[in-house]
N, C-alpha and C positions, 0 to 999 in steps of 0.2 A: 504493501498498501504505499504509496506515492505521498508522504507530508507535507508537499512544497503546494499543495494540488489549493488556489485557492487566496494561498499567497500574494502581495503586490510585488511588483519591482523599483524598485527607486534606483536614481541617483542624488548622491551626496554633492553637494559642490562646496568648498569653498568661496567667502565673500569678495578677499581681497586681493588681485589677480588672476579673478575669473571670472567673475561678475560686474567688476566694477575695478581703478586702478586702483591700486598697491598708495596711496598719496602718504600712508606713514600718519599712524593710531587717529586713526579718520571721529573728528570731535564733532564737523558744521555738515549740515546734509547738504550743502550748497557745494560742497563740494565735493559732492556724487558725479564719478564719470564715469558712467556707463562702457565697459569693453565694447571694442569695436563688433560686430555679428552674433554680441551674446544672446538680446533677448532671440534672433532670431535664429538661435538653438536651441533657447529655451519652449519655444512653442513645436520644435522641428523632436520633442524629446517628450513634451504633452499631449503633443497629436498620438503619439508610437505608444503611447498610454503606461506612464513614467512617472509613481509622483518626483516630486522634485524638491530637496532637504535642504535648506543652506544648514552650514555646521563651520562657526570660527570661533577659532579664539581673538579675545579681545582683553589681550594683560594691561591697556592702559587705565584700565578699570583697578584695579590691582593697583600700578605704574601713578596712579594718577595724573594719569595726563586727560583724561576725562571722565566722565559720570555717567551712572546707569542710564540717568536724562539724557543726556548728549548721547549716547548709542541709539534708546528707544526711537530719541527725533529720528537719527539717519536711521535707521529701520525699520520706519513707518513713511520715510519721505522714498523709501527705497521699494517699500510694499505697493506702494500708489503710482511709483513711471513701473512698475509690472500691471498692475491693474488695469494703467490706461493703455496698455499695450495689450492687452486680455491675455498678464497669464495669474496665474494663483500660484502660490509657494505656498506646498504643503503648507508645510515648518518652517521654523528655522530655531536652531536652537546655537546660545552661543555660550561662554568659558571667559569667564570676569580674571580667574587665578590665575595666577603668578608666583612660588613661593617663593620669589624677590620681591617680589612688590611689597608697595607704604602703607598702604591703604587695609586698614581690617573694613570686613574678616576675610578682605581676601586675599589676602596676600600667604596664603597653601600651596600645599602639592597636594593634587583633587588627580577624581577619576573621569574629567568633559576634558580636560587641555588635550589637543594634541599634539602627542599621537597615541596619548589616551584612551578608551573606544568608548566614553561615559556618554557621549551627545549621542552616536551608533545607533546606540544599544537601543536609548532609548526611542529613538524613530526608530529602531527594526521591530522591540516592541508595540508601541501604541497604532504601524498602521500593519502590522501584521507583515512583513520586509521579507521576500528572501534573499539573504542575500548569497547564494548561485548566481541569479541575475541583477544582479543590482550592482552601482558604482560605484568609485570614490575621485570627482577632479578637481585639482588640485595645481600648488606651482609651486609649494613643500617638499622637503622632504618627511615632515610630520602628517603631511597628507595621504600620501605612500602609506607610510608606517599607517598609520591608522586604518587603509583600508585592508590593508594587510591584516593587521590583528584582528579585522572583524570581520575579512571571509568575502571581502568585496574585492573587482576590481578593478585595478586603477591608472589611471590615467595623470601623466604629468605634463604638467603646462612648463612651457620651456622659457622660461622669462630670465632676462641677465639680474635680478637686481637680488636675487639670494644663491649663496654655496650650493651648490648639489654635491650630495655625497655617490660615489657611482658605484658603494657597496647597497645603496638605497634604487632599487630595478622596482621600478614601474611595468604594470603589462602593456604601454604604450605611452610614449613619447606625442604629444603633439603641439601646436602653433597654438593653438585657443580653442574656448570649447564648443567653435564650429567642427573641427574636425573631427572631435571625441564625440561630439551628438550626433556626427555619421558614420563611424564608426561600429556607437550604439546601437544604430535604429538596424544598420544595416547585419547587427548579429542578433538583433531579437526577434 
């Protein structure tokens, strides 16, 4: 008997560097810059029946660079941008923690900061997700490690902003979310 019948398929998405430009500790909603082709890529994934869940480390809260309210404003504006383009993001999880942070109670080691699996586990449970048919798209080694630790296939968006450890090998290297969406939908 197949226990995966009736389970959902999902694309977990890193936020900065995948969906929006990574401007470093984004505080102001007006500074959101949507990545080229990402709106179209999300539409393709939705049309193929995938849930879309954002999973993002936001250590800027623990480090005092911005507040929970600032982050909520950024996510509200991002959600509106997607809604205005006919895209529903099924959920968004963020980790405000960093063990070297200065702001309590966020200055802790946690189970949700990527590469830990807390955010993915929450989505898998809530939405009854089949990890064998699901993916993680990110631009950092921590995204790829989250995928490996969660049983997801991984896409690494090549971007010059971060050092990439060649020992952290994704299932696919891609130039952007659109290329990932094309590979995902061909495989689905």
